[in-house]
N, CA, C and O atoms as a GROMACS GRO file, in nm:
protein
  496
    1MET      N    1  -2.074  -4.066  -8.716
    1MET     CA    2  -1.979  -4.084  -8.815
    1MET      C    3  -1.850  -4.001  -8.768
    1MET      O    4  -1.874  -3.895  -8.710
    2PRO      N    5  -1.739  -4.032  -8.783
    2PRO     CA    6  -1.617  -3.996  -8.748
    2PRO      C    7  -1.593  -3.860  -8.837
    2PRO      O    8  -1.606  -3.879  -8.958
    3ALA      N    9  -1.566  -3.746  -8.802
    3ALA     CA   10  -1.559  -3.616  -8.868
    3ALA      C   11  -1.416  -3.555  -8.850
    3ALA      O   12  -1.371  -3.516  -8.742
    4LYS      N   13  -1.354  -3.551  -8.964
    4LYS     CA   14  -1.204  -3.470  -8.934
    4LYS      C   15  -1.212  -3.345  -8.952
    4LYS      O   16  -1.272  -3.303  -9.050
    5SER      N   17  -1.156  -3.261  -8.864
    5SER     CA   18  -1.149  -3.105  -8.863
    5SER      C   19  -1.071  -3.084  -8.990
    5SER      O   20  -0.993  -3.167  -9.036
    6LEU      N   21  -1.095  -2.976  -9.038
    6LEU     CA   22  -1.065  -2.894  -9.171
    6LEU      C   23  -0.906  -2.839  -9.135
    6LEU      O   24  -0.816  -2.838  -9.219
    7ASN      N   25  -0.893  -2.800  -9.015
    7ASN     CA   26  -0.764  -2.730  -8.973
    7ASN      C   27  -0.678  -2.842  -8.871
    7ASN      O   28  -0.569  -2.803  -8.829
    8SER      N   29  -0.717  -2.953  -8.840
    8SER     CA   30  -0.638  -3.044  -8.766
    8SER      C   31  -0.658  -3.166  -8.783
    8SER      O   32  -0.755  -3.198  -8.851
    9ALA      N   33  -0.572  -3.270  -8.726
    9ALA     CA   34  -0.605  -3.398  -8.772
    9ALA      C   35  -0.678  -3.482  -8.643
    9ALA      O   36  -0.673  -3.602  -8.617
   10VAL      N   37  -0.740  -3.382  -8.579
   10VAL     CA   38  -0.802  -3.447  -8.450
   10VAL      C   39  -0.946  -3.502  -8.503
   10VAL      O   40  -1.016  -3.423  -8.567
   11LEU      N   41  -0.995  -3.644  -8.477
   11LEU     CA   42  -1.133  -3.701  -8.506
   11LEU      C   43  -1.203  -3.696  -8.391
   11LEU      O   44  -1.164  -3.728  -8.279
   12ARG      N   45  -1.320  -3.650  -8.426
   12ARG     CA   46  -1.450  -3.644  -8.297
   12ARG      C   47  -1.522  -3.765  -8.326
   12ARG      O   48  -1.582  -3.781  -8.432
   13TRP      N   49  -1.517  -3.844  -8.242
   13TRP     CA   50  -1.596  -3.956  -8.238
   13TRP      C   51  -1.752  -3.950  -8.192
   13TRP      O   52  -1.762  -3.859  -8.110
   14PRO      N   53  -1.840  -3.993  -8.208
   14PRO     CA   54  -1.975  -3.962  -8.159
   14PRO      C   55  -1.985  -4.000  -8.023
   14PRO      O   56  -1.909  -4.085  -7.976
   15SER      N   57  -2.078  -3.940  -7.952
   15SER     CA   58  -2.095  -3.946  -7.791
   15SER      C   59  -2.182  -4.063  -7.790
   15SER      O   60  -2.234  -4.120  -7.886
   16ARG      N   61  -2.192  -4.091  -7.654
   16ARG     CA   62  -2.292  -4.187  -7.607
   16ARG      C   63  -2.430  -4.142  -7.643
   16ARG      O   64  -2.514  -4.215  -7.697
   17GLU      N   65  -2.447  -4.027  -7.614
   17GLU     CA   66  -2.594  -4.000  -7.647
   17GLU      C   67  -2.631  -3.989  -7.792
   17GLU      O   68  -2.749  -4.012  -7.822
   18GLU      N   69  -2.534  -3.953  -7.897
   18GLU     CA   70  -2.543  -3.940  -8.032
   18GLU      C   71  -2.556  -4.074  -8.058
   18GLU      O   72  -2.633  -4.090  -8.152
   19VAL      N   73  -2.520  -4.159  -8.022
   19VAL     CA   74  -2.518  -4.326  -8.060
   19VAL      C   75  -2.645  -4.374  -8.025
   19VAL      O   76  -2.711  -4.448  -8.098
   20GLU      N   77  -2.688  -4.329  -7.900
   20GLU     CA   78  -2.832  -4.392  -7.827
   20GLU      C   79  -2.922  -4.342  -7.939
   20GLU      O   80  -2.983  -4.422  -8.012
   21GLY      N   81  -2.931  -4.196  -7.955
   21GLY     CA   82  -3.042  -4.142  -8.050
   21GLY      C   83  -3.030  -4.194  -8.196
   21GLY      O   84  -3.135  -4.199  -8.260
   22ALA      N   85  -2.906  -4.236  -8.260
   22ALA     CA   86  -2.909  -4.308  -8.388
   22ALA      C   87  -2.981  -4.451  -8.383
   22ALA      O   88  -3.055  -4.506  -8.465
   23LEU      N   89  -2.927  -4.495  -8.246
   23LEU     CA   90  -2.973  -4.636  -8.211
   23LEU      C   91  -3.123  -4.639  -8.242
   23LEU      O   92  -3.170  -4.699  -8.338
   24GLN      N   93  -3.202  -4.565  -8.146
   24GLN     CA   94  -3.347  -4.583  -8.155
   24GLN      C   95  -3.423  -4.512  -8.262
   24GLN      O   96  -3.545  -4.528  -8.270
   25ALA      N   97  -3.353  -4.429  -8.351
   25ALA     CA   98  -3.396  -4.405  -8.480
   25ALA      C   99  -3.396  -4.510  -8.566
   25ALA      O  100  -3.490  -4.534  -8.642
   26TRP      N  101  -3.291  -4.580  -8.557
   26TRP     CA  102  -3.244  -4.710  -8.632
   26TRP      C  103  -3.356  -4.818  -8.604
   26TRP      O  104  -3.415  -4.884  -8.689
   27LEU      N  105  -3.372  -4.821  -8.480
   27LEU     CA  106  -3.490  -4.920  -8.434
   27LEU      C  107  -3.616  -4.918  -8.478
   27LEU      O  108  -3.688  -5.014  -8.505
   28ALA      N  109  -3.645  -4.770  -8.487
   28ALA     CA  110  -3.792  -4.723  -8.544
   28ALA      C  111  -3.816  -4.749  -8.682
   28ALA      O  112  -3.928  -4.773  -8.727
   29ARG      N  113  -3.679  -4.742  -8.769
   29ARG     CA  114  -3.698  -4.757  -8.915
   29ARG      C  115  -3.685  -4.911  -8.957
   29ARG      O  116  -3.713  -4.954  -9.069
   30HIS      N  117  -3.633  -4.998  -8.837
   30HIS     CA  118  -3.612  -5.157  -8.875
   30HIS      C  119  -3.688  -5.250  -8.771
   30HIS      O  120  -3.624  -5.328  -8.701
   31PRO      N  121  -3.811  -5.242  -8.763
   31PRO     CA  122  -3.860  -5.314  -8.661
   31PRO      C  123  -3.837  -5.444  -8.685
   31PRO      O  124  -3.853  -5.489  -8.799
   32ILE      N  125  -3.785  -5.544  -8.550
   32ILE     CA  126  -3.764  -5.663  -8.572
   32ILE      C  127  -3.868  -5.747  -8.498
   32ILE      O  128  -3.926  -5.717  -8.393
   33PRO      N  129  -3.882  -5.861  -8.575
   33PRO     CA  130  -4.019  -5.941  -8.550
   33PRO      C  131  -3.951  -6.021  -8.419
   33PRO      O  132  -3.842  -6.076  -8.402
   34GLY      N  133  -4.050  -6.004  -8.348
   34GLY     CA  134  -4.012  -6.095  -8.190
   34GLY      C  135  -3.928  -6.036  -8.126
   34GLY      O  136  -3.859  -6.112  -8.059
   35LEU      N  137  -3.898  -5.910  -8.116
   35LEU     CA  138  -3.786  -5.843  -8.038
   35LEU      C  139  -3.847  -5.828  -7.898
   35LEU      O  140  -3.961  -5.786  -7.878
   36LEU      N  141  -3.761  -5.865  -7.804
   36LEU     CA  142  -3.831  -5.843  -7.660
   36LEU      C  143  -3.742  -5.735  -7.580
   36LEU      O  144  -3.791  -5.683  -7.480
   37ALA      N  145  -3.604  -5.697  -7.623
   37ALA     CA  146  -3.534  -5.610  -7.562
   37ALA      C  147  -3.421  -5.583  -7.651
   37ALA      O  148  -3.378  -5.672  -7.725
   38LEU      N  149  -3.365  -5.458  -7.647
   38LEU     CA  150  -3.243  -5.407  -7.712
   38LEU      C  151  -3.162  -5.337  -7.627
   38LEU      O  152  -3.207  -5.247  -7.555
   39GLY      N  153  -3.024  -5.376  -7.628
   39GLY     CA  154  -2.953  -5.291  -7.523
   39GLY      C  155  -2.799  -5.306  -7.605
   39GLY      O  156  -2.773  -5.373  -7.705
   40TYR      N  157  -2.700  -5.208  -7.516
   40TYR     CA  158  -2.591  -5.230  -7.551
   40TYR      C  159  -2.496  -5.244  -7.443
   40TYR      O  160  -2.525  -5.206  -7.330
   41PHE      N  161  -2.341  -5.317  -7.482
   41PHE     CA  162  -2.273  -5.325  -7.356
   41PHE      C  163  -2.105  -5.263  -7.422
   41PHE      O  164  -2.078  -5.211  -7.530
   42GLY      N  165  -2.044  -5.286  -7.341
   42GLY     CA  166  -1.900  -5.251  -7.375
   42GLY      C  167  -1.866  -5.102  -7.345
   42GLY      O  168  -1.918  -5.038  -7.254
   43SER      N  169  -1.768  -5.050  -7.438
   43SER     CA  170  -1.697  -4.922  -7.407
   43SER      C  171  -1.803  -4.812  -7.402
   43SER      O  172  -1.779  -4.712  -7.333
   44TYR      N  173  -1.929  -4.823  -7.475
   44TYR     CA  174  -2.025  -4.715  -7.496
   44TYR      C  175  -2.099  -4.711  -7.363
   44TYR      O  176  -2.126  -4.610  -7.299
   45ALA      N  177  -2.136  -4.871  -7.324
   45ALA     CA  178  -2.212  -4.837  -7.202
   45ALA      C  179  -2.145  -4.812  -7.062
   45ALA      O  180  -2.212  -4.764  -6.970
   46ARG      N  181  -2.012  -4.844  -7.046
   46ARG     CA  182  -1.938  -4.820  -6.955
   46ARG      C  183  -1.889  -4.669  -6.955
   46ARG      O  184  -1.842  -4.618  -6.853
   47GLY      N  185  -1.902  -4.603  -7.070
   47GLY     CA  186  -1.856  -4.460  -7.058
   47GLY      C  187  -1.707  -4.444  -7.097
   47GLY      O  188  -1.660  -4.330  -7.088
   48ASP      N  189  -1.635  -4.535  -7.135
   48ASP     CA  190  -1.507  -4.512  -7.160
   48ASP      C  191  -1.462  -4.546  -7.312
   48ASP      O  192  -1.354  -4.596  -7.343
   49HIS      N  193  -1.551  -4.514  -7.388
   49HIS     CA  194  -1.531  -4.530  -7.553
   49HIS      C  195  -1.465  -4.399  -7.597
   49HIS      O  196  -1.487  -4.293  -7.540
   50GLY      N  197  -1.386  -4.412  -7.697
   50GLY     CA  198  -1.300  -4.310  -7.762
   50GLY      C  199  -1.298  -4.316  -7.902
   50GLY      O  200  -1.376  -4.399  -7.948
   51VAL      N  201  -1.226  -4.246  -7.992
   51VAL     CA  202  -1.186  -4.266  -8.134
   51VAL      C  203  -1.190  -4.419  -8.152
   51VAL      O  204  -1.111  -4.474  -8.075
   52GLY      N  205  -1.254  -4.498  -8.226
   52GLY     CA  206  -1.237  -4.600  -8.303
   52GLY      C  207  -1.311  -4.700  -8.216
   52GLY      O  208  -1.307  -4.818  -8.251
   53SER      N  209  -1.388  -4.660  -8.089
   53SER     CA  210  -1.464  -4.759  -8.056
   53SER      C  211  -1.576  -4.778  -8.119
   53SER      O  212  -1.645  -4.697  -8.180
   54ASP      N  213  -1.599  -4.935  -8.094
   54ASP     CA  214  -1.739  -4.986  -8.185
   54ASP      C  215  -1.849  -4.998  -8.082
   54ASP      O  216  -1.828  -4.977  -7.962
   55LEU      N  217  -1.982  -5.035  -8.137
   55LEU     CA  218  -2.096  -5.053  -8.058
   55LEU      C  219  -2.125  -5.176  -8.050
   55LEU      O  220  -2.129  -5.237  -8.156
   56ASP      N  221  -2.157  -5.253  -7.918
   56ASP     CA  222  -2.184  -5.385  -7.903
   56ASP      C  223  -2.321  -5.395  -7.877
   56ASP      O  224  -2.364  -5.342  -7.775
   57LEU      N  225  -2.403  -5.459  -7.958
   57LEU     CA  226  -2.541  -5.455  -7.957
   57LEU      C  227  -2.574  -5.588  -7.874
   57LEU      O  228  -2.487  -5.675  -7.874
   58LEU      N  229  -2.690  -5.611  -7.805
   58LEU     CA  230  -2.746  -5.705  -7.737
   58LEU      C  231  -2.900  -5.724  -7.788
   58LEU      O  232  -2.970  -5.628  -7.754
   59LEU      N  233  -2.965  -5.819  -7.859
   59LEU     CA  234  -3.095  -5.819  -7.882
   59LEU      C  235  -3.140  -5.950  -7.816
   59LEU      O  236  -3.061  -6.044  -7.804
   60LEU      N  237  -3.263  -5.955  -7.774
   60LEU     CA  238  -3.310  -6.079  -7.708
   60LEU      C  239  -3.461  -6.073  -7.800
   60LEU      O  240  -3.533  -5.974  -7.814
   61VAL      N  241  -3.479  -6.200  -7.850
   61VAL     CA  242  -3.588  -6.244  -7.953
   61VAL      C  243  -3.662  -6.347  -7.876
   61VAL      O  244  -3.606  -6.423  -7.797
   62GLU      N  245  -3.813  -6.347  -7.908
   62GLU     CA  246  -3.861  -6.461  -7.870
   62GLU      C  247  -3.820  -6.586  -7.915
   62GLU      O  248  -3.813  -6.676  -7.832
   63SER      N  249  -3.785  -6.614  -8.057
   63SER     CA  250  -3.742  -6.750  -8.081
   63SER      C  251  -3.660  -6.714  -8.242
   63SER      O  252  -3.662  -6.610  -8.308
   64SER      N  253  -3.601  -6.831  -8.264
   64SER     CA  254  -3.513  -6.807  -8.392
   64SER      C  255  -3.500  -6.943  -8.446
   64SER      O  256  -3.455  -7.033  -8.375
   65SER      N  257  -3.534  -6.962  -8.567
   65SER     CA  258  -3.468  -7.085  -8.626
   65SER      C  259  -3.333  -7.099  -8.683
   65SER      O  260  -3.280  -7.203  -8.722
   66LEU      N  261  -3.282  -6.972  -8.681
   66LEU     CA  262  -3.143  -6.962  -8.739
   66LEU      C  263  -3.033  -6.974  -8.614
   66LEU      O  264  -3.052  -6.936  -8.498
   67PRO      N  265  -2.913  -7.036  -8.668
   67PRO     CA  266  -2.795  -7.048  -8.549
   67PRO      C  267  -2.785  -6.914  -8.514
   67PRO      O  268  -2.827  -6.828  -8.591
   68PRO      N  269  -2.726  -6.877  -8.387
   68PRO     CA  270  -2.682  -6.760  -8.318
   68PRO      C  271  -2.575  -6.682  -8.417
   68PRO      O  272  -2.583  -6.561  -8.436
   69TRP      N  273  -2.507  -6.739  -8.459
   69TRP     CA  274  -2.376  -6.678  -8.575
   69TRP      C  275  -2.446  -6.608  -8.702
   69TRP      O  276  -2.386  -6.528  -8.774
   70GLN      N  277  -2.582  -6.646  -8.721
   70GLN     CA  278  -2.641  -6.605  -8.847
   70GLN      C  279  -2.735  -6.483  -8.832
   70GLN      O  280  -2.745  -6.398  -8.919
   71ARG      N  281  -2.799  -6.481  -8.720
   71ARG     CA  282  -2.894  -6.409  -8.648
   71ARG      C  283  -2.871  -6.251  -8.707
   71ARG      O  284  -2.960  -6.194  -8.770
   72SER      N  285  -2.779  -6.207  -8.687
   72SER     CA  286  -2.744  -6.034  -8.709
   72SER      C  287  -2.712  -6.016  -8.846
   72SER      O  288  -2.702  -5.905  -8.898
   73LEU      N  289  -2.695  -6.133  -8.909
   73LEU     CA  290  -2.649  -6.097  -9.068
   73LEU      C  291  -2.752  -5.994  -9.125
   73LEU      O  292  -2.709  -5.890  -9.175
   74GLY      N  293  -2.864  -6.015  -9.119
   74GLY     CA  294  -2.977  -5.935  -9.185
   74GLY      C  295  -3.006  -5.815  -9.156
   74GLY      O  296  -3.088  -5.752  -9.222
   75LEU      N  297  -2.933  -5.756  -9.035
   75LEU     CA  298  -2.967  -5.647  -8.970
   75LEU      C  299  -2.856  -5.554  -9.043
   75LEU      O  300  -2.738  -5.578  -9.071
   76PRO      N  301  -2.945  -5.431  -9.065
   76PRO     CA  302  -2.876  -5.328  -9.146
   76PRO      C  303  -2.792  -5.214  -9.057
   76PRO      O  304  -2.820  -5.094  -9.050
   77LEU      N  305  -2.657  -5.296  -8.977
   77LEU     CA  306  -2.573  -5.246  -8.898
   77LEU      C  307  -2.520  -5.127  -8.940
   77LEU      O  308  -2.517  -5.032  -8.861
   78GLU      N  309  -2.476  -5.117  -9.051
   78GLU     CA  310  -2.376  -5.036  -9.164
   78GLU      C  311  -2.467  -4.876  -9.105
   78GLU      O  312  -2.403  -4.779  -9.064
   79GLU      N  313  -2.588  -4.876  -9.110
   79GLU     CA  314  -2.658  -4.748  -9.098
   79GLU      C  315  -2.616  -4.683  -8.972
   79GLU      O  316  -2.619  -4.561  -8.963
   80LEU      N  317  -2.581  -4.750  -8.883
   80LEU     CA  318  -2.538  -4.665  -8.738
   80LEU      C  319  -2.408  -4.622  -8.752
   80LEU      O  320  -2.330  -4.681  -8.826
   81PRO      N  321  -2.369  -4.494  -8.669
   81PRO     CA  322  -2.273  -4.403  -8.669
   81PRO      C  323  -2.119  -4.431  -8.615
   81PRO      O  324  -2.025  -4.352  -8.608
   82VAL      N  325  -2.127  -4.584  -8.576
   82VAL     CA  326  -2.004  -4.641  -8.557
   82VAL      C  327  -1.983  -4.766  -8.596
   82VAL      O  328  -2.090  -4.826  -8.598
   83PRO      N  329  -1.875  -4.846  -8.634
   83PRO     CA  330  -1.888  -4.986  -8.635
   83PRO      C  331  -1.935  -5.058  -8.525
   83PRO      O  332  -1.892  -5.047  -8.411
   84THR      N  333  -2.046  -5.149  -8.571
   84THR     CA  334  -2.161  -5.205  -8.469
   84THR      C  335  -2.126  -5.368  -8.491
   84THR      O  336  -2.079  -5.416  -8.594
   85GLU      N  337  -2.161  -5.440  -8.372
   85GLU     CA  338  -2.161  -5.604  -8.376
   85GLU      C  339  -2.264  -5.631  -8.300
   85GLU      O  340  -2.285  -5.561  -8.201
   86ALA      N  341  -2.349  -5.738  -8.331
   86ALA     CA  342  -2.470  -5.762  -8.274
   86ALA      C  343  -2.474  -5.903  -8.207
   86ALA      O  344  -2.448  -6.000  -8.278
   87LEU      N  345  -2.504  -5.920  -8.080
   87LEU     CA  346  -2.523  -6.060  -8.050
   87LEU      C  347  -2.700  -6.077  -8.035
   87LEU      O  348  -2.772  -5.999  -7.974
   88VAL      N  349  -2.728  -6.157  -8.083
   88VAL     CA  350  -2.898  -6.208  -8.099
   88VAL      C  351  -2.916  -6.330  -8.022
   88VAL      O  352  -2.884  -6.440  -8.066
   89TYR      N  353  -2.972  -6.310  -7.897
   89TYR     CA  354  -3.009  -6.436  -7.821
   89TYR      C  355  -3.148  -6.458  -7.817
   89TYR      O  356  -3.220  -6.358  -7.811
   90THR      N  357  -3.210  -6.601  -7.821
   90THR     CA  358  -3.361  -6.602  -7.784
   90THR      C  359  -3.371  -6.590  -7.636
   90THR      O  360  -3.275  -6.581  -7.559
   91LEU      N  361  -3.501  -6.591  -7.602
   91LEU     CA  362  -3.515  -6.560  -7.425
   91LEU      C  363  -3.467  -6.698  -7.368
   91LEU      O  364  -3.406  -6.695  -7.261
   92ALA      N  365  -3.484  -6.799  -7.421
   92ALA     CA  366  -3.429  -6.924  -7.372
   92ALA      C  367  -3.291  -6.932  -7.352
   92ALA      O  368  -3.247  -6.962  -7.241
   93GLU      N  369  -3.202  -6.903  -7.467
   93GLU     CA  370  -3.073  -6.864  -7.435
   93GLU      C  371  -3.031  -6.773  -7.357
   93GLU      O  372  -2.925  -6.786  -7.296
   94TRP      N  373  -3.117  -6.653  -7.347
   94TRP     CA  374  -3.049  -6.573  -7.243
   94TRP      C  375  -3.070  -6.611  -7.089
   94TRP      O  376  -3.000  -6.579  -6.993
   95GLN      N  377  -3.186  -6.688  -7.090
   95GLN     CA  378  -3.198  -6.733  -6.951
   95GLN      C  379  -3.108  -6.842  -6.908
   95GLN      O  380  -3.077  -6.862  -6.791
   96ALA      N  381  -3.060  -6.920  -7.023
   96ALA     CA  382  -2.964  -7.021  -6.974
   96ALA      C  383  -2.822  -6.971  -6.969
   96ALA      O  384  -2.743  -7.048  -6.915
   97LEU      N  385  -2.776  -6.865  -7.011
   97LEU     CA  386  -2.651  -6.798  -7.024
   97LEU      C  387  -2.591  -6.795  -6.901
   97LEU      O  388  -2.473  -6.828  -6.902
   98PRO      N  389  -2.659  -6.751  -6.748
   98PRO     CA  390  -2.568  -6.776  -6.669
   98PRO      C  391  -2.507  -6.913  -6.622
   98PRO      O  392  -2.418  -6.923  -6.538
   99GLN      N  393  -2.578  -7.036  -6.699
   99GLN     CA  394  -2.530  -7.171  -6.665
   99GLN      C  395  -2.401  -7.217  -6.755
   99GLN      O  396  -2.309  -7.291  -6.721
  100TRP      N  397  -2.422  -7.147  -6.886
  100TRP     CA  398  -2.323  -7.203  -6.980
  100TRP      C  399  -2.203  -7.072  -7.000
  100TRP      O  400  -2.105  -7.107  -7.065
  101SER      N  401  -2.203  -6.967  -6.966
  101SER     CA  402  -2.118  -6.878  -6.947
  101SER      C  403  -2.140  -6.742  -6.847
  101SER      O  404  -2.166  -6.624  -6.869
  102PRO      N  405  -2.114  -6.825  -6.723
  102PRO     CA  406  -2.147  -6.714  -6.607
  102PRO      C  407  -2.078  -6.605  -6.620
  102PRO      O  408  -2.148  -6.504  -6.624
  103ARG      N  409  -1.959  -6.589  -6.628
  103ARG     CA  410  -1.868  -6.462  -6.659
  103ARG      C  411  -1.913  -6.393  -6.712
  103ARG      O  412  -1.927  -6.286  -6.653
  104PHE      N  413  -1.973  -6.401  -6.872
  104PHE     CA  414  -2.008  -6.325  -6.966
  104PHE      C  415  -2.140  -6.276  -6.932
  104PHE      O  416  -2.180  -6.165  -6.970
  105ALA      N  417  -2.217  -6.366  -6.853
  105ALA     CA  418  -2.334  -6.316  -6.817
  105ALA      C  419  -2.344  -6.231  -6.689
  105ALA      O  420  -2.455  -6.192  -6.654
  106GLU      N  421  -2.257  -6.206  -6.632
  106GLU     CA  422  -2.229  -6.137  -6.504
  106GLU      C  423  -2.178  -5.999  -6.563
  106GLU      O  424  -2.215  -5.889  -6.524
  107THR      N  425  -2.092  -6.022  -6.657
  107THR     CA  426  -2.064  -5.888  -6.730
  107THR      C  427  -2.171  -5.803  -6.807
  107THR      O  428  -2.177  -5.680  -6.818
  108LEU      N  429  -2.248  -5.892  -6.854
  108LEU     CA  430  -2.383  -5.838  -6.919
  108LEU      C  431  -2.482  -5.778  -6.835
  108LEU      O  432  -2.551  -5.681  -6.866
  109GLY      N  433  -2.486  -5.843  -6.722
  109GLY     CA  434  -2.578  -5.795  -6.621
  109GLY      C  435  -2.548  -5.669  -6.561
  109GLY      O  436  -2.635  -5.589  -6.527
  110ARG      N  437  -2.404  -5.649  -6.545
  110ARG     CA  438  -2.367  -5.513  -6.501
  110ARG      C  439  -2.364  -5.399  -6.595
  110ARG      O  440  -2.411  -5.287  -6.576
  111GLU      N  441  -2.307  -5.442  -6.690
  111GLU     CA  442  -2.307  -5.347  -6.831
  111GLU      C  443  -2.398  -5.307  -6.926
  111GLU      O  444  -2.387  -5.202  -6.990
  112VAL      N  445  -2.513  -5.407  -6.942
  112VAL     CA  446  -2.604  -5.353  -7.037
  112VAL      C  447  -2.688  -5.238  -7.012
  112VAL      O  448  -2.753  -5.230  -6.907
  113ARG      N  449  -2.690  -5.142  -7.107
  113ARG     CA  450  -2.815  -5.024  -7.098
  113ARG      C  451  -2.887  -5.066  -7.190
  113ARG      O  452  -2.852  -5.064  -7.308
  114TRP      N  453  -3.008  -5.114  -7.145
  114TRP     CA  454  -3.134  -5.138  -7.202
  114TRP      C  455  -3.206  -4.995  -7.293
  114TRP      O  456  -3.244  -4.896  -7.230
  115LEU      N  457  -3.214  -4.999  -7.407
  115LEU     CA  458  -3.298  -4.882  -7.470
  115LEU      C  459  -3.450  -4.929  -7.511
  115LEU      O  460  -3.540  -4.850  -7.537
  116PHE      N  461  -3.465  -5.080  -7.511
  116PHE     CA  462  -3.609  -5.094  -7.519
  116PHE      C  463  -3.626  -5.253  -7.472
  116PHE      O  464  -3.560  -5.351  -7.507
  117ARG      N  465  -3.739  -5.245  -7.379
  117ARG     CA  466  -3.772  -5.382  -7.304
  117ARG      C  467  -3.915  -5.384  -7.362
  117ARG      O  468  -3.984  -5.282  -7.365
  118HIS      N  469  -3.962  -5.516  -7.412
  118HIS     CA  470  -4.118  -5.546  -7.397
  118HIS      C  471  -4.152  -5.546  -7.283
  118HIS      O  472  -4.080  -5.611  -7.207
  119PRO      N  473  -4.262  -5.481  -7.228
  119PRO     CA  474  -4.349  -5.443  -7.120
  119PRO      C  475  -4.351  -5.554  -7.019
  119PRO      O  476  -4.337  -5.537  -6.898
  120THR      N  477  -4.372  -5.677  -7.083
  120THR     CA  478  -4.374  -5.792  -6.997
  120THR      C  479  -4.267  -5.871  -6.936
  120THR      O  480  -4.279  -5.961  -6.853
  121LEU      N  481  -4.129  -5.807  -7.006
  121LEU     CA  482  -4.007  -5.873  -6.987
  121LEU      C  483  -3.943  -5.812  -6.879
  121LEU      O  484  -3.939  -5.689  -6.868
  122SER      N  485  -3.884  -5.903  -6.785
  122SER     CA  486  -3.821  -5.852  -6.662
  122SER      C  487  -3.669  -5.849  -6.673
  122SER      O  488  -3.623  -5.963  -6.682
  123LEU      N  489  -3.597  -5.773  -6.676
  123LEU     CA  490  -3.458  -5.792  -6.698
  123LEU      C  491  -3.385  -5.710  -6.576
  123LEU      O  492  -3.441  -5.628  -6.504
  124PRO      N  493  -3.251  -5.748  -6.569
  124PRO     CA  494  -3.153  -5.683  -6.459
  124PRO      C  495  -3.135  -5.511  -6.500
  124PRO      O  496  -3.064  -5.438  -6.431
   0.00000   0.00000   0.00000
């Protein structure tokens, strides 16, 4: 959570380590059915985050009957220490991503820091 100093207007934004720890604790409190992997990308993954940076999550699930835009709506992302957005892909969508969005797939392949992977899942 951003903290304002009592003697100055300087904001301190959570570090990557603080965000990772909060994310791991969050996942332990909120098991996600069919979760195969969870990671993050963007400024926190690259290490160039700063005051106001958000957290970009990537979740891979076995399957979902919901359309992609609805899948993250039930996740209590407000419990995380920084503003958070989540992309939730099924395994089939993840495997097809390089064909329908090659540039985004390349970026994710380069940036994602995986915090959780199902033992049988092979990821870059």
